[in-house]
MDTraj code that builds the backbone (N, CA, C; nanometers):
import mdtraj as md
import numpy as np

residues = "MET THR ASP GLU ALA LYS ALA SER GLY LEU VAL SER GLY TRP ARG LYS LEU VAL ILE GLU HIS ARG ILE THR LEU SER LEU ALA PHE GLY LEU VAL ALA LEU ILE PHE ILE ARG PRO SER ARG ILE SER LEU LEU TYR GLY LEU PRO LEU ILE VAL MET GLY GLU ALA ILE ARG ILE TRP ALA SER GLY HIS ILE HIS LYS MET ARG GLU VAL THR ARG THR GLY PRO TYR ALA LEU CYS ARG HIS PRO LEU TYR VAL GLY HIS PHE LEU ILE THR CYS GLY PHE LEU VAL ILE GLY SER SER LEU SER ILE LEU ALA ALA GLY LEU LEU VAL PHE TRP LEU ILE PHE GLN PRO THR MET GLU ARG GLU GLU LYS GLU LEU GLN LYS VAL PHE GLY GLN GLU TYR THR ASP TYR MET GLN GLN VAL PRO ARG PHE VAL PRO ARG TRP HIS ALA ASP ALA MET LEU GLY GLY HIS ASN TRP SER GLN VAL ARG ASN HIS ARG GLU TRP ASN ASN ILE LEU GLY LEU ILE ALA GLY ILE GLY ILE MET THR GLY LEU GLY LEU TRP HIS GLY THR TRP".split()
xyz = np.array([
    [1.5019, 4.4732, 3.9575],
    [1.6621, 4.4286, 4.0549],
    [1.6733, 4.5930, 4.1353],
    [1.6397, 4.5541, 4.2661],
    [1.7266, 4.6466, 4.3709],
    [1.8828, 4.6811, 4.3260],
    [1.9243, 4.7759, 4.4048],
    [2.1065, 4.8653, 4.4024],
    [2.1685, 4.7093, 4.4382],
    [2.1131, 4.6365, 4.5640],
    [2.1810, 4.5952, 4.6882],
    [2.2114, 4.4435, 4.4988],
    [2.1356, 4.4001, 4.5251],
    [2.0997, 4.2904, 4.3837],
    [2.2043, 4.3296, 4.2991],
    [2.2274, 4.3952, 4.2196],
    [2.2821, 4.4863, 4.0970],
    [2.4296, 4.4778, 4.1533],
    [2.4544, 4.5247, 4.2661],
    [2.5804, 4.5089, 4.3117],
    [2.6313, 4.3920, 4.3838],
    [2.5463, 4.2743, 4.3888],
    [2.6494, 4.1539, 4.4613],
    [2.6248, 4.1126, 4.3005],
    [2.5669, 4.0825, 4.2191],
    [2.6029, 4.0604, 4.0522],
    [2.7139, 4.0787, 3.9976],
    [2.7719, 4.2279, 4.0219],
    [2.8995, 4.3535, 3.9608],
    [3.0121, 4.2345, 4.0558],
    [3.0013, 4.1939, 4.2285],
    [3.0683, 4.1307, 4.3384],
    [3.0764, 3.9971, 4.2304],
    [2.9872, 3.9315, 4.1964],
    [2.9452, 3.8233, 4.1428],
    [3.0625, 3.7869, 4.0590],
    [3.0357, 3.8595, 3.9562],
    [3.0915, 3.8557, 3.7968],
    [3.2471, 3.8907, 3.7626],
    [3.2771, 4.0028, 3.9050],
    [3.4215, 4.0273, 3.9213],
    [3.4543, 3.8960, 3.9397],
    [3.4340, 3.8321, 4.0185],
    [3.4881, 3.7380, 4.1206],
    [3.4869, 3.6118, 4.0075],
    [3.3975, 3.5907, 3.8665],
    [3.4106, 3.5133, 3.8249],
    [3.5253, 3.5067, 3.7165],
    [3.5071, 3.6590, 3.6592],
    [3.6300, 3.7197, 3.5667],
    [3.7796, 3.6730, 3.6109],
    [3.7787, 3.7264, 3.7526],
    [3.9375, 3.7132, 3.8377],
    [3.9265, 3.5395, 3.7762],
    [3.8978, 3.4080, 3.8481],
    [3.9103, 3.3020, 3.8902],
    [3.8870, 3.2836, 3.7277],
    [3.8621, 3.3433, 3.6563],
    [3.8470, 3.2198, 3.5157],
    [4.0371, 3.3093, 3.3968],
    [4.0509, 3.3949, 3.4611],
    [4.1187, 3.5282, 3.3738],
    [4.2668, 3.5825, 3.4738],
    [4.3157, 3.5285, 3.5937],
    [4.4108, 3.5989, 3.6742],
    [4.4606, 3.6289, 3.6199],
    [4.5624, 3.5108, 3.5219],
    [4.6953, 3.5553, 3.4927],
    [4.6157, 3.6541, 3.3998],
    [4.5679, 3.6672, 3.2748],
    [4.5730, 3.7548, 3.1864],
    [4.5324, 3.9042, 3.2293],
    [4.3985, 3.8999, 3.3557],
    [4.3756, 4.0478, 3.3713],
    [4.5475, 4.0864, 3.4515],
    [4.6395, 3.9929, 3.5308],
    [4.7427, 4.0775, 3.5462],
    [4.8172, 4.1421, 3.4416],
    [4.8562, 4.0090, 3.3236],
    [4.9528, 4.0410, 3.2172],
    [4.8609, 4.2103, 3.1601],
    [4.7551, 4.1746, 3.1730],
    [4.7086, 4.3209, 3.0693],
    [4.7385, 4.4323, 3.1748],
    [4.7584, 4.4436, 3.2794],
    [4.7889, 4.5547, 3.3887],
    [4.9215, 4.5913, 3.3463],
    [4.9721, 4.5033, 3.3927],
    [5.1018, 4.4984, 3.3366],
    [5.2012, 4.5600, 3.1945],
    [5.1390, 4.5135, 3.0809],
    [5.1879, 4.6079, 3.0104],
    [5.1078, 4.7229, 2.9611],
    [4.9821, 4.7587, 3.0465],
    [4.9627, 4.8501, 3.0109],
    [5.0584, 4.9753, 3.0861],
    [5.1328, 4.8957, 3.1743],
    [5.2403, 4.9647, 3.3046],
    [5.3558, 5.0015, 3.2779],
    [5.3493, 4.9343, 3.1478],
    [5.4947, 4.9521, 3.1031],
    [5.4925, 5.0997, 3.0227],
    [5.3444, 5.1121, 2.9451],
    [5.3747, 5.2281, 2.9194],
    [5.4043, 5.3720, 2.9736],
    [5.3985, 5.3385, 3.1043],
    [5.3894, 5.4992, 3.1828],
    [5.5032, 5.4663, 3.2944],
    [5.5766, 5.3284, 3.3140],
    [5.6943, 5.3344, 3.3876],
    [5.8630, 5.4127, 3.3468],
    [5.8788, 5.4070, 3.4081],
    [6.0455, 5.5167, 3.3710],
    [6.1609, 5.4456, 3.4674],
    [6.2234, 5.3177, 3.4574],
    [6.2536, 5.2392, 3.5431],
    [6.4196, 5.3253, 3.5509],
    [6.4887, 5.3175, 3.6495],
    [6.6168, 5.3487, 3.6810],
    [6.7095, 5.2990, 3.7203],
    [6.8504, 5.2880, 3.7369],
    [6.9292, 5.2246, 3.8108],
    [6.9043, 5.2281, 3.9951],
    [6.8905, 5.3421, 4.0236],
    [6.8247, 5.3557, 4.1850],
    [6.6636, 5.3058, 4.2016],
    [6.5616, 5.2744, 4.1134],
    [6.4982, 5.2129, 4.1887],
    [6.5257, 5.0859, 4.1620],
    [6.6256, 5.0543, 4.0498],
    [6.5969, 4.8865, 4.0516],
    [6.6759, 4.8103, 4.1729],
    [6.7922, 4.9389, 4.2389],
    [6.8324, 4.9424, 4.4009],
    [6.7131, 4.8929, 4.4815],
    [6.6001, 5.0090, 4.4782],
    [6.5399, 4.9607, 4.5894],
    [6.4502, 4.8591, 4.5511],
    [6.3974, 4.8455, 4.4270],
    [6.2908, 4.6998, 4.4438],
    [6.3809, 4.5701, 4.4237],
    [6.5100, 4.5241, 4.3655],
    [6.4871, 4.4296, 4.3846],
    [6.5106, 4.3632, 4.4812],
    [6.5611, 4.3953, 4.6160],
    [6.5478, 4.3249, 4.7201],
    [6.3804, 4.2904, 4.7570],
    [6.2850, 4.3308, 4.7416],
    [6.1236, 4.3297, 4.7530],
    [6.1184, 4.2090, 4.6589],
    [6.2081, 4.1696, 4.5586],
    [6.1427, 4.0788, 4.4458],
    [6.2193, 3.9416, 4.5214],
    [6.3688, 3.9948, 4.5297],
    [6.4387, 3.8586, 4.6029],
    [6.4072, 3.7948, 4.7731],
    [6.3065, 3.9063, 4.7866],
    [6.2433, 3.8503, 4.8708],
    [6.1400, 3.7846, 4.9117],
    [6.0642, 3.8523, 4.8161],
    [5.9182, 3.7663, 4.8046],
    [5.9595, 3.6145, 4.7304],
    [6.1220, 3.6281, 4.6208],
    [6.0819, 3.5025, 4.5709],
    [6.1230, 3.3953, 4.6696],
    [6.2056, 3.4426, 4.7247],
    [6.2785, 3.3304, 4.8866],
    [6.1719, 3.2796, 4.9474],
    [6.0696, 3.3781, 4.9973],
    [5.9514, 3.2865, 5.0915],
    [5.8274, 3.2002, 4.9945],
    [5.9019, 3.2176, 4.8361],
    [5.7799, 3.1729, 4.7117],
    [5.8545, 2.9888, 4.7304],
    [5.9861, 3.0273, 4.7447],
    [6.0720, 2.8668, 4.7282],
    [6.0748, 2.8514, 4.8421],
    [6.0062, 2.8980, 5.0105],
    [5.9829, 2.8516, 5.1628],
    [5.9008, 2.8056, 5.1041],
    [5.7958, 2.8502, 5.0256],
    [5.6745, 2.8142, 5.0408],
    [5.6517, 2.6942, 5.0004],
    [5.6822, 2.7073, 4.8867],
    [5.7453, 2.5393, 4.7618],
    [5.7151, 2.4056, 4.8107],
    [5.8846, 2.4649, 4.8998],
    [5.9438, 2.3518, 4.9360],
    [5.8758, 2.3164, 5.0543],
    [5.8020, 2.3399, 5.1331],
    [5.6543, 2.2977, 5.1880],
    [5.6101, 2.2321, 5.1839],
    [5.5043, 2.2992, 5.0951],
    [5.2906, 2.2412, 5.0298],
    [5.2796, 2.1007, 5.0201],
    [5.2091, 2.0867, 5.0405],
    [5.1822, 1.9370, 5.0198],
    [5.0142, 1.9059, 4.9456],
    [5.0356, 2.0270, 4.8247],
    [4.9175, 2.0261, 4.7618],
    [4.7890, 1.9443, 4.7578],
    [4.6938, 1.9822, 4.8741],
    [4.5301, 1.9088, 4.8149],
    [4.6328, 1.7125, 4.8715],
    [4.7356, 1.7053, 4.9407],
    [4.7506, 1.5641, 5.0184],
    [4.7157, 1.5909, 5.1603],
    [4.7480, 1.7475, 5.2039],
    [4.7793, 1.7641, 5.4020],
    [4.7282, 1.9099, 5.3552],
    [4.6896, 1.9160, 5.5418],
    [4.6386, 2.0797, 5.5590],
    [4.8080, 2.0979, 5.5898],
    [4.8614, 2.2023, 5.5510],
    [5.0351, 2.2218, 5.5398],
    [5.0272, 2.2967, 5.6966],
    [5.0754, 2.2942, 5.7960],
    [5.0620, 2.4312, 5.8799],
    [5.2519, 2.4327, 5.9716],
    [5.3155, 2.3976, 5.8514],
    [5.4553, 2.3956, 5.9032],
    [5.5508, 2.5286, 5.8215],
    [5.6419, 2.5627, 5.8385],
    [5.7053, 2.6953, 5.8123],
    [5.6884, 2.7880, 5.7788],
    [5.6281, 2.8758, 5.5970],
    [5.5232, 2.9508, 5.6496],
    [5.3969, 3.0108, 5.6301],
    [5.3150, 2.7992, 5.6377],
    [5.2334, 2.7819, 5.6249],
    [5.1801, 2.7748, 5.7765],
    [5.3148, 2.8355, 5.8488],
    [5.2258, 2.8760, 6.0230],
    [5.1674, 2.9943, 6.0139],
    [5.2506, 3.0779, 5.9480],
    [5.2821, 3.2713, 5.9731],
    [5.1193, 3.3312, 5.9036],
    [5.0994, 3.2495, 5.7512],
    [4.9740, 3.2961, 5.6694],
    [4.9446, 3.2053, 5.6166],
    [4.7921, 3.1508, 5.5901],
    [4.7522, 3.0648, 5.5209],
    [4.8044, 3.0889, 5.3461],
    [4.8193, 3.1823, 5.3306],
    [4.8615, 3.2272, 5.1680],
    [5.0173, 3.2685, 5.1279],
    [5.1259, 3.1804, 5.1887],
    [5.2310, 3.2283, 5.1914],
    [5.3262, 3.2625, 5.0584],
    [5.2763, 3.1964, 4.9287],
    [5.3453, 3.1958, 4.8174],
    [5.2342, 3.3203, 4.7584],
    [5.1710, 3.4130, 4.7527],
    [5.0460, 3.5263, 4.7415],
    [5.1574, 3.6151, 4.8260],
    [5.1891, 3.6118, 4.9245],
    [5.2660, 3.6994, 5.0382],
    [5.3711, 3.7094, 4.9216],
    [5.4724, 3.6158, 4.9006],
    [5.5450, 3.6083, 4.8085],
    [5.5261, 3.7153, 4.7011],
    [5.4237, 3.6551, 4.6523],
    [5.3928, 3.7439, 4.5017],
    [5.3646, 3.8360, 4.5075],
    [5.3307, 3.9120, 4.6336],
    [5.3298, 4.0465, 4.6473],
    [5.4431, 4.0946, 4.6891],
    [5.5061, 4.0683, 4.7227],
    [5.6221, 4.1437, 4.7274],
    [5.7374, 4.1542, 4.6352],
    [5.7121, 4.0432, 4.5610],
    [5.7384, 3.9836, 4.3993],
    [5.6984, 4.1990, 4.3284],
    [5.5533, 4.1355, 4.3304],
    [5.5124, 4.2702, 4.1965],
    [5.5430, 4.4247, 4.2855],
    [5.5295, 4.4743, 4.4131],
    [5.5635, 4.5334, 4.4902],
    [5.7497, 4.6060, 4.4400],
    [5.7940, 4.4914, 4.4196],
    [5.9434, 4.5207, 4.3610],
    [5.9502, 4.6116, 4.2300],
    [5.8443, 4.5169, 4.1008],
    [5.8565, 4.5801, 4.0377],
    [5.8308, 4.6860, 4.0111],
    [5.6731, 4.6893, 4.0901],
    [5.6183, 4.8284, 4.0769],
    [5.7271, 4.9357, 4.1315],
    [5.8140, 4.8921, 4.2661],
    [5.9030, 4.9973, 4.2287],
    [5.9976, 5.0384, 4.1622],
    [6.0659, 4.9804, 4.1264],
    [6.1595, 4.9535, 3.9558],
    [6.0753, 5.0599, 3.8820],
    [5.9753, 5.0205, 3.8713],
    [5.9045, 5.1306, 3.7544],
    [5.8612, 5.2703, 3.7972],
    [5.9026, 5.3634, 3.9136],
    [5.8944, 5.4842, 3.9618],
    [5.7121, 5.5750, 3.8858],
    [5.6982, 5.4714, 3.9325],
    [5.5514, 5.5778, 3.9208],
    [5.4360, 5.5363, 4.0215],
    [5.4016, 5.6203, 4.1086],
    [5.3396, 5.6859, 4.2361],
    [5.2252, 5.6154, 4.2155],
    [5.1691, 5.6377, 4.0568],
    [5.0730, 5.6485, 3.9779],
    [5.0012, 5.5089, 3.9620],
    [5.1246, 5.4130, 3.8928],
    [5.1201, 5.3345, 3.8765],
    [5.1121, 5.2139, 3.9976],
    [5.2366, 5.2283, 4.1014],
    [5.2511, 5.1755, 4.2133],
    [5.0837, 5.1809, 4.3128],
    [5.0797, 5.2309, 4.3106],
    [4.9080, 5.2617, 4.3618],
    [4.8010, 5.1770, 4.2872],
    [4.7822, 5.1645, 4.2019],
    [4.6692, 5.0787, 4.0126],
    [4.7338, 4.9695, 4.0924],
    [4.9124, 4.9457, 4.0403],
    [4.9785, 4.8100, 4.1372],
    [4.9006, 4.7068, 4.2004],
    [4.9181, 4.8546, 4.3491],
    [4.8428, 4.7520, 4.4161],
    [4.7421, 4.7703, 4.4370],
    [4.6062, 4.8175, 4.4201],
    [4.4581, 4.8084, 4.4255],
    [4.4020, 4.6843, 4.3087],
    [4.4970, 4.6416, 4.2103],
    [4.5033, 4.5258, 4.1264],
    [4.5344, 4.3877, 4.2205],
    [4.6262, 4.4006, 4.2892],
    [4.6505, 4.2775, 4.3698],
    [4.5601, 4.1870, 4.4364],
    [4.4646, 4.3572, 4.4511],
    [4.4089, 4.3372, 4.5540],
    [4.2976, 4.2661, 4.4982],
    [4.2390, 4.3649, 4.3581],
    [4.1290, 4.3278, 4.3238],
    [4.1243, 4.1939, 4.2782],
    [4.2331, 4.1422, 4.2472],
    [4.2832, 3.9622, 4.2022],
    [4.2910, 3.8762, 4.2663],
    [4.3698, 3.9238, 4.3801],
    [4.4084, 3.7888, 4.4474],
    [4.3140, 3.7837, 4.5285],
    [4.2379, 3.8794, 4.6211],
    [4.1392, 3.8796, 4.7321],
    [4.0981, 3.7522, 4.6671],
    [3.9551, 3.7790, 4.5938],
    [3.8888, 3.6498, 4.5557],
    [3.9059, 3.5041, 4.5146],
    [4.0238, 3.5619, 4.4668],
    [4.1123, 3.4473, 4.4485],
    [4.1943, 3.3018, 4.6189],
    [4.2119, 3.4359, 4.6916],
    [4.2262, 3.3180, 4.8019],
    [4.0484, 3.2885, 4.8818],
    [4.0361, 3.3806, 4.8804],
    [3.8570, 3.2787, 4.8494],
    [3.8084, 3.2262, 4.8005],
    [3.8656, 3.1814, 4.6760],
    [3.7472, 3.0727, 4.6633],
    [3.8651, 2.9459, 4.6693],
    [4.0424, 2.9559, 4.6546],
    [4.0749, 2.8542, 4.6609],
    [4.0735, 2.8189, 4.8477],
    [4.0106, 2.8736, 4.9672],
    [4.0336, 2.8387, 5.1026],
    [3.8423, 2.7574, 5.0574],
    [3.7819, 2.7787, 4.9427],
    [3.6161, 2.7655, 5.0126],
    [3.6622, 2.5722, 4.9049],
    [3.8000, 2.5663, 4.8173],
    [3.7926, 2.4285, 4.7599],
    [3.8774, 2.3632, 4.8524],
    [3.9899, 2.4664, 4.9687],
    [4.0327, 2.3258, 5.0373],
    [3.9062, 2.2655, 5.1900],
    [3.8580, 2.3397, 5.2277],
    [3.7169, 2.3577, 5.3298],
    [3.6635, 2.2385, 5.2419],
    [3.6336, 2.1909, 5.1042],
    [3.5275, 2.1209, 5.1030],
    [3.6692, 1.9992, 5.0828],
    [3.7427, 1.9482, 5.0706],
    [3.8552, 1.8475, 5.0391],
    [3.9094, 1.8276, 5.2348],
    [3.9017, 1.9320, 5.2696],
    [3.9616, 1.8911, 5.4376],
    [3.8804, 1.9044, 5.5565],
    [3.8073, 1.9699, 5.5039],
    [3.6704, 1.9820, 5.6239],
    [3.7473, 2.0710, 5.7334],
    [3.6563, 2.0377, 5.8152],
    [3.7188, 2.0932, 5.9827],
    [3.8501, 2.1096, 5.9700],
    [3.8862, 2.0348, 5.9496],
    [4.0621, 2.0856, 5.9891],
    [4.0808, 2.1774, 5.9129],
    [4.0112, 2.1988, 5.7996],
    [4.1105, 2.3064, 5.7149],
    [3.9820, 2.4975, 5.8156],
    [3.9107, 2.3807, 5.7883],
    [3.8631, 2.5325, 5.8941],
    [3.8857, 2.5809, 6.0381],
    [3.9494, 2.5007, 6.1227],
    [4.0179, 2.4875, 6.2191],
    [4.2062, 2.5680, 6.1967],
    [4.1938, 2.5086, 6.0839],
    [4.3573, 2.5885, 6.0230],
    [4.2569, 2.7535, 5.9908],
    [4.2376, 2.7924, 5.9605],
    [4.1459, 2.9081, 5.8984],
    [4.1472, 2.9977, 6.0383],
    [4.0860, 2.9498, 6.1084],
    [4.0702, 3.0362, 6.2811],
    [4.1556, 3.0459, 6.3373],
    [4.2927, 3.0045, 6.3402],
    [4.3927, 2.9800, 6.4337],
    [4.4950, 3.0575, 6.3212],
    [4.5321, 3.1255, 6.2047],
    [4.6457, 3.1334, 6.1336],
    [4.5499, 3.2545, 5.9986],
    [4.6125, 3.3803, 6.0213],
    [4.5476, 3.5084, 5.9523],
    [4.5507, 3.4261, 5.7792],
    [4.5139, 3.4879, 5.7150],
    [4.4889, 3.4725, 5.5487],
    [4.5937, 3.5505, 5.4657],
    [4.6971, 3.6207, 5.5003],
    [4.7818, 3.7234, 5.4151],
    [4.8556, 3.8126, 5.5293],
    [4.8288, 3.8488, 5.5612],
    [4.9676, 3.8884, 5.6745],
    [4.9860, 3.8232, 5.8133],
    [5.1417, 3.8187, 5.7429],
    [5.1982, 3.6700, 5.8612],
    [5.1816, 3.6967, 6.0221],
    [5.2043, 3.6273, 6.1513],
    [5.1741, 3.6693, 6.2392],
    [5.2642, 3.5344, 6.2666],
    [5.3596, 3.5707, 6.3387],
    [5.4972, 3.5309, 6.3955],
    [5.4238, 3.3952, 6.4974],
    [5.4404, 3.2827, 6.4501],
    [5.4264, 3.0696, 6.5071],
    [5.5181, 3.0406, 6.5241],
    [5.6078, 2.9862, 6.6333],
    [5.7005, 2.8545, 6.6446],
    [5.6959, 2.7416, 6.5288],
    [5.6017, 2.7386, 6.5668],
    [5.5450, 2.6147, 6.3964],
    [5.5961, 2.6231, 6.2862],
    [5.6645, 2.8036, 6.2687],
    [5.7382, 2.8170, 6.1081],
    [5.8858, 2.7585, 6.1577],
    [5.9274, 2.7162, 6.2254],
    [6.0676, 2.6492, 6.2181],
    [6.0423, 2.4599, 6.2173],
    [5.9450, 2.4246, 6.2135],
    [5.8831, 2.3280, 6.2248],
    [5.8759, 2.2827, 6.0566],
    [5.9043, 2.1158, 6.0256],
    [5.8532, 2.0866, 5.8884],
    [5.9733, 2.1020, 5.8428],
    [6.0240, 2.0092, 5.6940],
    [6.1437, 1.9812, 5.6456],
    [6.1010, 2.0325, 5.5242],
    [6.1529, 2.1189, 5.4975],
    [6.1830, 2.2066, 5.3167],
    [6.2333, 2.1379, 5.2624],
    [6.1283, 2.0611, 5.1114],
    [6.2417, 1.9733, 5.1067],
    [6.2352, 2.0149, 4.8641],
    [6.3536, 2.0295, 4.8421],
    [6.3823, 2.0692, 4.6927],
    [6.3206, 2.0035, 4.5928],
    [6.3157, 1.9288, 4.6104],
    [6.2676, 1.8528, 4.5174],
    [6.0356, 1.8954, 4.4984],
    [6.0111, 1.9562, 4.5998],
    [5.8864, 2.0201, 4.6061],
    [5.9032, 2.1683, 4.5054],
    [5.9657, 2.2068, 4.5687],
    [5.9816, 2.3213, 4.4466],
    [6.0605, 2.2793, 4.3217],
    [6.0889, 2.1965, 4.2789],
    [6.1040, 2.1807, 4.1339],
    [5.9691, 2.1310, 4.0932],
    [5.9390, 2.0146, 4.1443],
    [5.7907, 1.9784, 4.1408],
    [5.6436, 2.0781, 4.0607],
    [5.7167, 2.1944, 4.1405],
    [5.6158, 2.2932, 4.1829],
    [5.6931, 2.3990, 4.0390],
    [5.7560, 2.3479, 3.9799],
    [5.7640, 2.5093, 3.8915],
    [5.8187, 2.5467, 3.9011],
    [5.9292, 2.6130, 3.9682],
    [5.9039, 2.7451, 4.0785],
    [6.0269, 2.8287, 3.9700],
    [6.0805, 2.7175, 3.9225],
    [6.1844, 2.7771, 3.8752],
    [6.1773, 2.8137, 3.7239],
    [6.0937, 2.8028, 3.6991],
    [5.9772, 2.8851, 3.6266],
    [5.9538, 3.0597, 3.6245],
    [5.9026, 3.0530, 3.8394],
    [5.8992, 3.1663, 3.7987],
    [6.0296, 3.2624, 3.7909],
    [6.1592, 3.2084, 3.8482],
    [6.2992, 3.2583, 3.8484],
    [6.3076, 3.2831, 3.7830],
    [6.2786, 3.2169, 3.6738],
    [6.3168, 3.2512, 3.4746],
    [6.2826, 3.3721, 3.4709],
    [6.1213, 3.3833, 3.4565],
    [6.0958, 3.5457, 3.4389],
    [6.0839, 3.6502, 3.4897],
    [6.1157, 3.6367, 3.6914],
    [6.1653, 3.7837, 3.7253],
    [6.3096, 3.7621, 3.6554],
    [6.3988, 3.7252, 3.6063],
    [6.5213, 3.7405, 3.5316],
    [6.4786, 3.8288, 3.3973],
    [6.3791, 3.7887, 3.3418],
    [6.3227, 3.8358, 3.1965],
    [6.2546, 3.9958, 3.2372],
    [6.2109, 3.9814, 3.3363],
    [6.1713, 4.0802, 3.3593],
    [6.2572, 4.2363, 3.5133],
    [6.2798, 4.1383, 3.4975],
    [6.4547, 4.2474, 3.5538],
    [6.4769, 4.3365, 3.3967],
    [6.5147, 4.2138, 3.3125],
    [6.6073, 4.2882, 3.2052],
    [6.5415, 4.3639, 3.1179],
    [6.3799, 4.3251, 3.1034],
    [6.2728, 4.4432, 3.0726],
    [6.3061, 4.5190, 3.1067],
    [6.2765, 4.5426, 3.2207],
    [6.3210, 4.7023, 3.3060],
    [6.4041, 4.8021, 3.2861],
    [6.5176, 4.7018, 3.3034],
    [6.6346, 4.7353, 3.2324],
    [6.6482, 4.8056, 3.1026],
    [6.5998, 4.6846, 2.9941],
    [6.6186, 4.7406, 2.8597],
    [6.5054, 4.9249, 2.8680],
    [6.4221, 4.8866, 2.9174],
    [6.2989, 5.0255, 2.9429],
    [6.4225, 5.0986, 2.9970],
    [6.4631, 5.1360, 3.1015],
    [6.5093, 5.2091, 3.1377],
    [6.6094, 5.2786, 3.0306],
    [6.6761, 5.2349, 2.9414],
    [6.7893, 5.2024, 2.8337],
    [6.6753, 5.2990, 2.7449],
    [6.6176, 5.2781, 2.7357],
    [6.5336, 5.3486, 2.5796],
    [6.4706, 5.4508, 2.5996],
    [6.4241, 5.4719, 2.7216],
    [6.3464, 5.6440, 2.7906],
    [6.4690, 5.7155, 2.8164],
    [6.6025, 5.6691, 2.8342],
    [6.7071, 5.7360, 2.9091],
    [6.6977, 5.7308, 2.9964],
    [6.6522, 5.6581, 3.1510],
    [6.6075, 5.6739, 3.3134],
    [6.7793, 5.6266, 3.3511],
    [6.8098, 5.5081, 3.2647],
    [6.8713, 5.4853, 3.3129],
    [7.0167, 5.5265, 3.3610],
])
top = md.Topology()
chain = top.add_chain()
for i, resn in enumerate(residues, 1):
    res = top.add_residue(resn, chain, resSeq=i)
    for name in ("N", "CA", "C"):
        top.add_atom(name, md.element.get_by_symbol(name[0]), res)
traj = md.Trajectory(xyz[None], top)
């Protein structure tokens, strides 16, 4: 087997692992990170705005998307193809900042990219199968992850019932629990 074939097998093996276990992998990293972080009040003040901004983006996106029914091109979906993941990225950054560890911050950003890059690629392939050329055109017009301003971001209606249907409230409860855990860790380590 050539080196190129081995490398390709590793990449496809990683992609399969991520696709099947991305939540488990994320939780495993989070549990390991808990050993090394030392949250403080100051780090909470720096990280909390990122968490709030990330969740606001997720709520905005959840209220616009019509999963598997149409190619959503309004609201945050006019700015990038994966605004839910952009929100998740900001939330992740917020918690990593609260952790007060540069090495965990760097590792967390790497883990995020290793997990969500293949996830976004898989989702896009599935959406191309469902929506065909319409989604291919959307991919050519709208960036994958880094938002770019477009006037269509102001179009479309935000629907709170869709936010509820997408169970975004569970995410909010999880964020509150996460902040509580960070506070508890800070108190436990005496860094609060």
